[in-house]
C-alpha positions in Angstrom: -0.3 0.4 0.1 1.3 3.7 -0.9 2.1 5.8 1.8 0.1 9.2 1.7 1.5 12.4 0.6 3.2 14.0 3.7 1.6 17.6 4.3 3.8 20.1 5.9 2.5 22.4 8.7 3.3 25.1 10.0 1.5 26.2 13.2 1.3 29.6 15.3 -0.6 30.3 18.6 0.1 32.2 21.0 -2.2 29.7 23.6 0.0 26.7 24.8 -3.5 25.0 24.7 -3.4 25.6 21.3 -0.7 23.9 20.4 -0.4 20.8 23.1 -3.6 20.2 21.0 -1.9 20.2 17.5 1.4 18.3 18.9 -1.3 15.5 19.8 -2.6 15.7 16.0 0.8 15.2 15.2 1.2 12.4 16.8 -1.6 10.9 15.7 -1.3 11.8 11.7 1.5 9.9 9.7 0.8 11.9 6.8 0.9 15.3 8.9 4.6 16.7 9.5 4.6 19.8 11.9 7.8 22.0 10.8 7.3 24.6 13.2 5.3 25.8 16.1 5.8 28.7 17.3 4.2 31.7 19.4 6.0 34.3 17.6 3.3 35.8 14.5 7.3 36.8 12.5 8.6 33.5 12.5 6.4 31.6 9.7 6.4 34.8 7.5 10.6 34.3 7.9 10.0 30.5 7.5 8.8 31.0 4.1 10.9 34.4 2.9 13.9 31.2 3.9 12.2 29.1 1.4 10.8 26.6 3.2 8.2 24.6 1.7 5.5 23.9 3.5 1.8 23.4 2.7 -0.3 24.5 5.5 -0.2 27.2 8.1 -2.6 27.0 10.8 -3.2 30.1 12.6 -4.9 31.0 16.0 -6.4 34.5 15.8 -7.4 35.5 19.0 -9.9 38.9 19.9 -7.9 42.0 19.2 -4.7 40.3 18.1 -4.1 42.6 14.7 -0.8 40.5 14.4 -2.1 37.4 13.0 -4.0 39.1 10.7 -1.0 41.0 9.3 0.5 37.6 9.3 -1.9 35.9 7.3 -2.1 39.1 5.0 1.6 38.8 4.2 1.5 34.6 3.5 -1.7 35.1 1.2 0.1 37.9 -0.6 3.0 35.5 -1.2 3.1 34.2 -5.4 2.5 31.0 -4.2 0.5 31.2 -0.9 0.6 28.3 1.4 -3.2 26.9 2.5 -4.6 29.4 5.5 -6.2 27.5 8.2 -7.4 30.0 10.6 -9.2 28.7 14.2 -11.1 31.6 16.3 -12.1 31.7 19.6 -15.4 32.6 18.7 -18.2 33.6 15.9 -17.4 37.1 16.6 -19.3 38.6 12.6 -17.0 41.4 12.0 -13.9 39.8 12.3 -15.0 36.8 10.3 -16.2 39.1 7.3 -12.7 40.6 7.5 -11.3 36.9 7.2 -13.7 36.1 4.2 -13.2 39.2 2.7 -9.2 38.8 3.0 -9.5 35.7 1.0 -9.4 33.0 3.8 -11.4 29.8 3.1 -10.5 27.7 5.5 -12.0 29.1 9.2 -12.1 26.5 12.3 -13.4 27.3 15.8 -11.3 26.7 18.9 -14.5 24.5 20.0 -13.7 22.0 17.0 -12.9 18.3 17.8 -8.8 17.7 17.2 -10.2 14.8 15.2 -12.1 17.4 12.9 -9.0 19.4 13.2 -6.8 16.2 12.0 -9.4 15.4 8.9 -9.3 19.2 7.5 -5.3 19.1 7.1 -5.3 15.9 5.9 -7.2 16.7 3.6 -6.1 18.9 0.7 -8.8 18.0 -2.1 -11.0 20.1 0.0 -11.9 23.2 -1.2 -13.2 25.8 1.9 -14.3 25.0 5.3 -16.4 26.9 8.1 -17.2 25.2 11.4 -20.7 24.5 11.6 -20.9 26.2 15.0 -19.6 29.7 13.5 -21.7 29.3 10.7 -25.0 28.7 12.7 -24.7 31.3 14.8 -24.0 34.0 12.3 -27.2 32.4 10.8 -29.2 33.2 13.5 -28.7 36.6 14.4 -31.3 38.4 13.0 -29.4 40.5 11.1 -27.8 37.7 9.1 -25.6 38.1 6.3 -27.5 37.5 3.0 -24.1 35.1 2.8 -25.0 33.5 5.9 -29.0 32.6 5.0 -28.8 31.9 1.3 -25.3 30.8 -0.1 -22.3 28.9 1.0 -20.3 30.7 3.4 -17.3 31.5 0.8 -19.6 32.0 -2.4 -19.5 36.0 -3.6 -16.6 37.0 -1.7 -15.9 41.0 -2.3 -12.1 40.9 -2.0 -10.3 43.0 -0.4 -7.1 45.2 -2.0 -4.2 44.9 0.0 -4.2 48.7 0.6 -7.7 48.3 2.0 -7.0 45.3 4.2 -3.5 47.3 5.2 -5.6 50.5 6.4 -8.6 48.5 8.0 -5.8 46.5 10.2 -4.2 49.8 10.5 -7.6 51.5 12.1 -8.1 47.8 14.1 -5.0 48.4 16.0 -6.1 52.1 17.0 -4.3 54.2 14.2 -6.2 57.6 13.5 -6.8 58.3 9.8 -4.6 61.2 10.1 -1.5 58.6 11.7 -2.5 56.1 9.0 -2.1 58.7 6.1 1.3 60.0 7.4 2.4 56.1 7.9 1.0 55.4 4.4 2.3 58.5 2.8 -0.8 59.0 1.5 -4.1 61.8 2.3 -6.3 61.6 4.9 -9.1 61.6 1.8 -7.2 58.7 0.5 -7.9 56.5 3.8 -10.8 57.4 4.1 -12.0 56.2 0.9 -10.1 53.0 1.4 -11.8 52.1 4.3 -15.4 52.8 3.2 -14.6 50.3 0.3 -13.4 48.0 2.6 -16.5 48.3 5.2 -18.9 47.8 1.8 -17.5 45.1 0.6 -17.4 43.3 4.0 -20.9 44.5 4.8 -20.1 46.6 7.5 -21.5 49.7 8.9 -18.7 51.3 10.6 -15.1 50.2 12.1 -16.9 50.0 15.7 -18.7 47.3 14.7 -15.5 45.4 15.1 -15.2 46.7 19.3 -18.9 46.5 19.5 -20.4 44.1 18.7 -20.9 40.8 20.9 -18.5 37.6 20.5 -20.8 34.4 20.9 
């Protein structure tokens, strides 16, 4: 019998519990090779720039952390990006909308079973995935977006441009539009235009939704 093709995976999480869980998956799945397990969000990106071949990057995005989102953006923009699998702590609708618009098509929940996570990592033929729990919470809210109730979770996505993503992440990090303009060498008006375009694509009314929306 032929052995399955070995998939090379890098793991990033600030949580020791997650790293220990992924270690359990690595011991149980012979077809998975975990090359990196790290707390530092710069390590996976530097690994790719050193031309280390990785198939998957598993990133745990915790509430309020922008560094992980910047890491995801950098890797998605590579000429040959890995498959990015994102774990979220809860069903925070603005964050899920942002991840979709950034181009993330594998989103799992912290509550997913380790066996399910292992199956997703092992299955290279899977096109996309969102945890049933996350999708169910989105569908249950009164103002559920159309894509949650009428279409698949990743159908008809309006993707952000790199600049729209960068400006959105700057604003989420607490920078003012003026500070973003200085950082990006653009006008405040240009910052506003990119922000409004990004919000429209994500179907959000304002950046404040990231901070005031209930996490489930």
